[in-house]
N, C-alpha and C positions, 0 to 999 in steps of 0.2 A: 791755707788762707791765701798764700801768695798766688797760687794757680787760679783761685776764684777771682782774685783782684785783677790779674792779668786778663782773664777771660772777659770780665766786665769791661775793661779798657778796650779790648779788641771789638767787643760788641758795640760799644759806644762809637768807635771810629767807623764801624761798618754801616751804621744807620744815620750818621750826621752827614751834612753836605760834603764835607771834606772826606768823609768815609767812602764816598763813591769812588774816589781815586784809590783809596786804601783797598776797597773791595776788588777793584779792577787789578791792582797790583797783586793781591793775594791770589786771584783767579789765574793771572799770568804765571805766577810762581808755581801754582798747583799744576797747570798744564805743562810747564817746562819740566817740572819734577817727574810728572807722569811719563812724558816723552823720553826723558833720560832713563828712567827705570825700565820702561818697555824695551828700549834699545839695549840696555845693559843685560836684561834677561835673555834677549835673543842672542846676543854675543856669547854669553856664558853657556847657553844651551848648545850653541853651535860648537864651541870648544869642547864641551863634555862629549858631544856626539862624535867629534873627531878622535878624541882620546879613546873612547870605547871602541870605535871602529878599528883603530890601530892596534888596540889590545887584542881584539878578536882575531884580526889578521895574524898577529904575532903568535897567539896561542894555537891557531889552526895550523900555521906553518910549522910550529914545534911538534905538534901532534902528527902531522904528515911525515916529518922527518923520523920520528920514533916508529911510526907504523912501517915505513920503508925499511928500517933497520931490522924489523922482525921478519 
């Protein structure tokens, strides 16, 4: 019931005259959140890629050392 009540309040603010400002604020918040999440996703993906690359280099170096010992 509380969620429905809050959704009604948000809808009311988004359609009234003052809601124009509210809608613009919500749109800005959405755009800022989307930009942050996109940036965060790219940074995390880059870090994971670096970790995997270093792991592969480390494993291949270990294998080369073992093969040289044989």
